[in-house]
N, C-alpha and C positions, 0 to 999 in steps of 0.2 A: 344295730337293730333298725335304725331308720332307713337303711339302704335296701331293705328287702322289698322285692316287687312281687305282687300277686297277680297271676294271669289266670283268668277263668274263661274257658272256652265252652262251657256247658250252657244249658238253658233250652228254652223252647224256640224253635225256628219258625219261619213264616208258615210252613206247611202245618206245623203243630197248632199254631194259633188259628189258622183258617179252619182246621178240622174241629177244634173246640167251638169256634163260632158256628159252623154248620150244624154240629150236634145240638147246640143250644137252640138254634132256630128250628131244628127238626122236632125237638122235644116240646117246644112251646107251640107247635103246630103253625108256625109262621111260614114254613115251606113244606111242600108235600113231595119232596124228592125221595127217591129210593135210598136205602142205606148205602148202596154201592156208590151213588153220587155223593152222599154226605161224607163218606170215608175216602173218596178219591184223592184228596190232597196227600193222604198218607200212602195210598197205593201207587200213585204215579211215580214217585222216586224209586220204589221197589221194582216196578216194571222196567224202568229205564236201566237200573243196575243189572237186572237179570239179562236184558238185551245186550248190554256191554260185555258182561261175562261170557254169555253164549257166543257172541261174535269173536271174542278173543280166543275161546276154546276152538272154534271152527278154524280160525286163521292158524292156530298152532298145529292142529291136526293136518291141515292142508300143507303147511310148511314142512312137516315131518315126512310126508309122502314123497316129496321131491328129492 
């Protein structure tokens, strides 16, 4: 029983913590940013992922035409 190892990979990452911080600052009127800017740490990785997937799909389609 003492040899069991527990590995946890979950939790909040840097972007999540930054988003929570920005939301807190926005709700306390410390910053006057738009909600788009406040939520940008969450949106940026999604946009990057969409760009990568789109690029891979385009490369696959071009490769099939040859």
